[in-house]
Rosetta silent file (secondary structure, phi, psi, omega in degrees, C-alpha in Angstrom):
SEQUENCE: XXXXXXXXXXXXXXXXXXXXXXXXXXXXXXXXXXXXXXXXXXXXXXXXXXXXXXXXXXXXXXXXXXXXXXXXXXXXXXXXXXXXXXXXXXXXXXXXXXXXXXXXXXXXXXXXXXXXX
SCORE:     score description
SCORE:     0.000 S_00000001
   1 L     0.000  154.489  179.728 -108.878   19.409   14.762 S_00000001
   2 E  -128.896  135.584  174.969 -108.785   22.787   13.070 S_00000001
   3 E  -115.434  133.458  176.778 -107.782   23.598    9.524 S_00000001
   4 E  -118.760  121.645 -178.045 -106.696   27.077    8.459 S_00000001
   5 E  -115.397  116.533 -177.425 -106.538   27.766    4.728 S_00000001
   6 E   -98.812  154.615  174.445 -104.759   30.935    3.646 S_00000001
   7 E  -155.571  161.227  172.149 -104.840   32.724    0.318 S_00000001
   8 L   109.116   -3.796  178.423 -103.849   36.011   -1.249 S_00000001
   9 L   -72.386  173.985  178.228 -100.080   36.145   -1.050 S_00000001
  10 E   159.020 -164.408 -179.879  -97.855   37.029   -3.967 S_00000001
  11 E  -104.407  132.586 -179.741  -95.419   39.494   -5.471 S_00000001
  12 E  -143.414  151.120  178.174  -96.169   43.204   -5.358 S_00000001
  13 L   -79.020  155.301  175.160  -94.203   46.369   -5.998 S_00000001
  14 L   -53.809  136.856 -176.449  -93.369   48.777   -3.184 S_00000001
  15 L    89.324   -8.787 -179.522  -96.362   50.966   -2.432 S_00000001
  16 L   -82.528 -175.402 -176.705  -98.763   48.320   -3.658 S_00000001
  17 L  -132.126  151.528  172.165 -101.504   46.409   -1.876 S_00000001
  18 E  -143.467  155.154  175.691 -102.438   42.824   -1.131 S_00000001
  19 E  -127.391  121.008  176.423 -105.290   41.207    0.750 S_00000001
  20 E   -96.471  146.112  175.558 -104.781   37.986    2.662 S_00000001
  21 E  -129.404  150.751  178.063 -107.615   35.685    3.668 S_00000001
  22 E  -147.065  118.862  179.719 -107.730   32.783    6.090 S_00000001
  23 E  -106.585  128.894 -179.947 -110.695   30.475    6.586 S_00000001
  24 E  -103.745  140.767  177.290 -110.897   28.283    9.679 S_00000001
  25 E  -148.390  164.887  177.384 -112.850   25.053    9.878 S_00000001
  26 E   132.747 -139.106 -168.020 -113.000   21.961   12.030 S_00000001
  27 L   -76.699  -15.184 -175.062 -114.014   21.037   15.549 S_00000001
  28 L  -112.891  142.188 -179.656 -114.902   24.494   16.854 S_00000001
  29 L   -82.973  -30.270 -177.715 -117.812   26.698   15.831 S_00000001
  30 L  -137.035  162.676  179.191 -116.198   29.960   16.890 S_00000001
  31 L  -131.957  124.614 -177.052 -112.752   31.366   17.538 S_00000001
  32 L   -63.672  -42.464 -179.291 -112.043   33.889   20.271 S_00000001
  33 E  -138.562  141.947  175.382 -109.064   35.365   18.483 S_00000001
  34 E  -137.557  158.143  179.243 -107.719   35.173   14.961 S_00000001
  35 E   174.559 -160.864 -173.783 -104.869   36.956   13.269 S_00000001
  36 E  -137.396  137.874  165.628 -101.575   36.962   11.467 S_00000001
  37 E  -114.925  168.378  173.150  -97.905   36.527   12.268 S_00000001
  38 E  -143.980  156.040  177.622  -95.044   36.778    9.813 S_00000001
  39 E  -139.008  117.700  176.803  -91.527   35.476    9.545 S_00000001
  40 L   -91.374  157.427 -179.529  -88.856   37.013    7.357 S_00000001
  41 L   -55.451  128.998  177.676  -85.686   35.108    6.397 S_00000001
  42 L    77.166    6.020 -178.652  -83.277   34.965    9.302 S_00000001
  43 L  -122.589  163.149  178.040  -85.725   36.592   11.702 S_00000001
  44 L   -78.922  156.174  175.590  -88.067   35.392   14.400 S_00000001
  45 L   -66.798  138.169 -178.453  -91.784   35.069   13.821 S_00000001
  46 E  -133.259  151.487  176.876  -93.583   38.231   14.911 S_00000001
  47 E   -70.160  134.255  173.877  -97.171   39.282   15.481 S_00000001
  48 E   -99.861  -55.052 -179.015  -98.610   41.434   12.684 S_00000001
  49 E  -162.306  150.879  176.226 -102.208   41.871   13.809 S_00000001
  50 E  -138.197  155.903  179.660 -104.897   40.144   15.821 S_00000001
  51 E  -144.697  131.899  178.680 -108.652   40.518   16.176 S_00000001
  52 E   -89.730  166.319 -176.938 -111.020   39.214   18.835 S_00000001
  53 L   -62.926  -22.489  178.287 -114.559   38.049   18.232 S_00000001
  54 L   -87.387    1.566  178.257 -115.876   41.358   19.647 S_00000001
  55 L    96.534   -7.156  176.911 -113.869   43.299   17.057 S_00000001
  56 L   -62.112  134.488 -177.214 -111.038   44.448   19.300 S_00000001
  57 E  -124.602  157.964  169.752 -107.820   44.667   17.299 S_00000001
  58 E  -143.472  148.547 -175.473 -104.109   45.016   17.916 S_00000001
  59 E  -134.267  150.992  168.218 -101.280   45.738   15.486 S_00000001
  60 L   -68.108  145.677 -179.297  -97.523   45.694   15.399 S_00000001
  61 L   -57.111  -33.819 -174.958  -96.163   49.246   15.416 S_00000001
  62 L   -68.726  -16.014 -177.433  -94.478   48.629   12.072 S_00000001
  63 L  -116.432   -5.190 -179.685  -97.805   48.101   10.273 S_00000001
  64 L   -57.703  134.207 -179.529 -100.097   50.570   12.054 S_00000001
  65 L    86.972  -12.883 -179.690 -101.789   52.884    9.576 S_00000001
  66 L  -115.913  -35.979 -178.440 -100.966   50.605    6.635 S_00000001
  67 E  -107.473  146.911  176.127 -102.561   47.244    7.471 S_00000001
  68 E  -133.192  125.540  177.639 -106.160   46.575    8.475 S_00000001
  69 E  -100.891  143.108  177.170 -107.388   43.349   10.001 S_00000001
  70 E  -149.333  168.367  179.556 -111.030   42.294    9.864 S_00000001
  71 E  -149.674  155.157  172.979 -113.073   39.144   10.286 S_00000001
  72 E  -115.220  102.515 -175.351 -116.343   37.531    9.327 S_00000001
  73 L   -63.903  -33.501  179.976 -117.479   35.591   12.378 S_00000001
  74 L   -65.445  -27.872 -179.395 -120.173   33.761   10.447 S_00000001
  75 L  -105.251    0.015 -175.672 -117.566   32.363    8.078 S_00000001
  76 L    49.569   46.065 -177.820 -114.748   32.049   10.643 S_00000001
  77 E  -123.127  137.093  177.808 -112.598   33.987    8.205 S_00000001
  78 E  -118.175  143.832 -177.847 -109.989   36.633    8.935 S_00000001
  79 E  -123.121  152.197  173.621 -108.642   39.132    6.442 S_00000001
  80 E  -134.062  107.444  175.718 -105.548   41.304    6.313 S_00000001
  81 E   -88.279  119.781 -175.847 -105.640   44.279    3.984 S_00000001
  82 E  -115.459  115.774  179.392 -102.075   45.438    3.397 S_00000001
  83 L  -115.712  165.048  178.719 -101.514   48.834    1.815 S_00000001
  84 L    48.189   47.918 -175.487  -98.393   50.916    1.162 S_00000001
  85 L   -65.329  145.313 -179.045  -96.315   47.771    1.233 S_00000001
  86 L  -120.256  156.726  177.462  -92.592   48.063    1.816 S_00000001
  87 H   -54.829  -33.284  179.921  -89.737   45.678    0.994 S_00000001
  88 H   -71.771   -5.530  172.814  -89.349   45.022    4.735 S_00000001
  89 H   -83.031   -7.356  178.816  -92.871   43.547    4.743 S_00000001
  90 L   -60.627  125.060 -176.733  -91.509   40.627    2.719 S_00000001
  91 E  -177.929  170.642  166.187  -92.099   37.467    4.742 S_00000001
  92 E   -89.398  126.675 -178.109  -94.126   34.316    5.040 S_00000001
  93 E  -101.557  127.938 -177.249  -97.432   35.274    6.639 S_00000001
  94 E  -114.681  127.900  173.472  -99.079   32.745    8.950 S_00000001
  95 E   -80.613  146.177  173.621 -102.706   32.817    9.978 S_00000001
  96 E  -137.017  157.830  177.879 -103.543   31.739   13.528 S_00000001
  97 E  -152.001  140.591  176.880 -106.723   31.046   15.441 S_00000001
  98 E  -130.132  122.065 -176.176 -107.512   30.157   19.027 S_00000001
  99 L   -62.580  -38.409 -178.516 -110.955   28.880   19.963 S_00000001
 100 L  -164.658  171.579 -177.298 -110.782   30.139   23.539 S_00000001
 101 L   -57.750  -27.547 -178.189 -108.391   31.092   26.362 S_00000001
 102 L   -94.846    5.376 -177.839 -108.036   27.476   27.428 S_00000001
 103 L  -105.251  160.869  176.195 -107.360   26.123   23.952 S_00000001
 104 L   -74.313  166.296  174.926 -104.184   25.807   21.934 S_00000001
 105 E   -91.629  135.161  175.776 -103.328   28.065   19.011 S_00000001
 106 E  -105.499  147.663 -175.132 -103.762   26.652   15.524 S_00000001
 107 E  -124.668  147.574  170.784 -101.634   27.769   12.567 S_00000001
 108 L   -81.950  178.876 -175.692 -102.021   27.909    8.819 S_00000001
 109 L   -82.751  -13.752  178.732  -99.409   26.648    6.408 S_00000001
 110 L    98.482  145.318  176.000  -98.166   30.139    5.527 S_00000001
 111 E  -135.026  135.118 -175.018  -98.368   32.287    2.417 S_00000001
 112 E   -81.218  131.851  171.138  -95.450   34.167    0.868 S_00000001
 113 E  -119.736  122.607  179.718  -95.621   37.925    0.464 S_00000001
 114 E  -123.165  123.935  179.149  -92.802   39.505   -1.536 S_00000001
 115 E  -111.919  109.613 -174.594  -92.490   43.249   -1.951 S_00000001
 116 L  -158.728  148.004  175.529  -89.968   44.073   -4.649 S_00000001
 117 L   -93.618    0.000    0.000  -89.539   46.189   -7.742 S_00000001
């Protein structure tokens, strides 16, 4: 089993910043890929950003230039630095991790991010 514990969500004004963290623990020592999805009310869950163990990253077009994903492999922790936040970034953000290509994806419980004045 794998547990993903997220932190860092909250309420922020437009143009503000937040940093999300997600620590993975459990049956696996390493995770090939970790990252974040989000789901806004009435919308489907979408990929925000992902990062592989070698540092390769990918981002949704809507967050490029504003969000930065990083990870600490020694701590199995992934971070999402979110700058220049917009109201349309409001969503529940879910951390995910996959130990390897042949393994299932594990999900965190979600953390709410609200961007509003």
